[in-house]
N, C-alpha and C positions, 0 to 999 in steps of 0.2 A: 806355878812352877812350869818351866819349859823343859822339853826333851828334844834333843837334836840328834836325829838318827842319820848316820852317814854310811855309805858303802862305796867301795871301789868297783868300777864297772868292769875291770879286767878280770873279775872273778866269774864273769858270765860268758861262757863259751858260745860260739856261734850256734851249736846244737841246742844249748839251753836257752839261748835268746829266742829261737823260734818255737821251742817247746813251751816256754812261759808266755808267749804271745796269746795263748789260749785264755789267759786271765783277763784279757781286754774284751770289752763289749764291741759291738759292731762299729760304732763311731770311733772308739779309741783305736781299733785295729786299722781303720782307714787312715787315721792320722799317723799311726806307726808306720804303715806301708809307704807313706809318702816320703819318708826319710830315705835319702839315697845311700847313706853310709851306715854300716852296722853300729859304729860307735855312737852315732846320734840316736839310733834305736835303743841301744843299751842305756844311754843316759835317761831317755824319757821313760822306758819301762822300769828301770831301777828306782827312779823317783816315785813312781806309782806303787811299786812293791813296798817301798819304805812307808808310804802313806797307809797302805793296807796293814802293815805291821803295827804302825802307831795306833790305828783305829782299833785293832784287835787288843792291844795292850791297855788302852785308856778309855775306849768307848763301848767295849763289849761287842764290836762288829763280828758277825758270825759268817759272813759270806767268804767263799773261797776265791771269788773273782775280785777284780779291782772295782771299788764302788763307783757308780756313775758320778761324774762331776757336773756341778752347775756353775755358771759364771755370772758375775754381776755385770752391770752395764759397761764397766771398764776392763772386763776380762779377767778379774780375779777369781780363781777357782774356789769352790766350796763343796761340801757334802751335806745334803739335807738331813736334818734331825740330829746332828752331832752337837755336843755341849761345848766343846773346846774349839780352838782354831788351829789351822795348819798352813804351811806354805812350803813350796818345793823350789829347789834350785839345783843346777848342775853345771859343771865346768870341767873340761879335761877328763881326768880319770875318776872324778868323784860325782856322786849324786847325794843330795841332802834333802831330808824332810824334817822340818821343825814343827813341833806340836806344843800347844800351850793349854793348860787346864782352864784358862780364863782369857776372854777377850780375843784380840786379833794378834797376829804375829807375822813378821816378814823375815825371810832369810835370803842371804846372797852369798855365793861362793865364787871366787875368781882365781884364776891362775895368774901368778905374777909373771909379767913379761917386760921386755924393754919397751919404754914408751917415751914420747916427747910431751912433757907437761903442757907445752904450748897448745897442743892439739885439743886439750880439754878445757881451755880457758872459758869457752862459752857456756859450759855446764857447771861451772864452779862460781861461788861468790868471790868477790875481790879479796876478802879476808882469807878464804881457803886457798885461793891461787897464790897469794903472797906467802902463806905458810908453807905450801908445798914447794915453792921455789927455794925456800930455805932448807927443807927437810928431806926432799928427794922422792924417788919413785916408790920406795917401800911404803911410806906413809900414804901415798896416793891410793893404793889398793885397799888399805884399811879404811880410809875416809870414803872411798867410792862404794865399797860394800856396805858400809854403815848407811850411807845415803840411800842406796838401793833397797836395803832392808826396811828403812822407814817408809819409803815410797810404796813398797809392796804391802807393808802392814796397814798403811793408811787405806789401801784398797782402790785408789783412784789412778794407779799407775802414774805415768808422766803427765796426767792432768794436774798432779801436784809437782810443780816444776822443781828440779833439783837446785835451782838458784833462788828459791823462795825461802830457804832456811840455811843457816850457817852452823856447821859443826865446830865445837870448840877444839882448839889445838893446845896440847896434844890430845889425841883421842883416848880417853881413859875408859877402861872397863868398868861396868856397874855404875855408870853415870846416867843421868836422866836429861832429856831435852823435850821441850814442848814445841810441837809443830802443828800449825793450823788448829790450835785449840786442843790437841791431844797430847798427852804426856807418854813418852816412850822410854823404856829402859834399854840401854845399849850394852851389847856384849860382842866381843870379837876375839877370834883365836886363830893362830896359825895351824894349818893341817899339813903335816910333813913340812918340807921347806918351801914348797912351790906355791902353796894355796893359802888364801885368807878367807875365813868364814865369818860373817857378821849376822847378828840377830837384833831385831827391835820388837819389843813386846811390852805389855803393862807389867809383866811378872818377872820375878827372879826367885831363886837362883836358876842357873842353867846346868843341865846334865847332858854332856856329849857322849854318845855311844856309837862305836863303829860296829856295824852289823855285817858279818860276812854274807855273801850271796846264799850259801847253803842254808843258813838260818832263815833267810827270807823265803826260800823255796819250800822249807818245811812248815812255814807258818800257815796252818790250815784251820 
């Protein structure tokens, strides 16, 4: 089973942003401080607070601080000793952490904006590009977040080329696809009207929960 925890970053005031910075370890604080804009700091901090919340719910994590992250050779984050899998994404006003009780998981959220499909021709398969030319921009963001989710779940990042596999059209929820020998269950959902969130994992069903900042802050 998958659990998708989401939170709006605008629930985190500037005062709370720097107060909650204490949850980060030395390396995490250094990365946090390198962000120039507060909203970038909000997104990265909120994603990690959602991770801590998920680990407390499902893994019995007892620490008050953000757990240290370890990275594989391709940059995918993990936490030592946990039984499930997780992945974090953020865009615009939202941060997301997806957790699965089994295997690996990838999540991606994007804010829908005006685009020119031609600009993405090199990262789509010919079948996908032809389909998007027929269906338009809205389907692009659903397709792209699903592709990103698969790539992130796989764990090799863009070493798994987005043009190495083709998503069927139309993109249907609760469908499966095999990519590089691994089978992924696909799920996608609109968040508000501006955002699309997609998940790839071995498991189903999916439970999406919006967690207010004050609940995350009280999670001790």
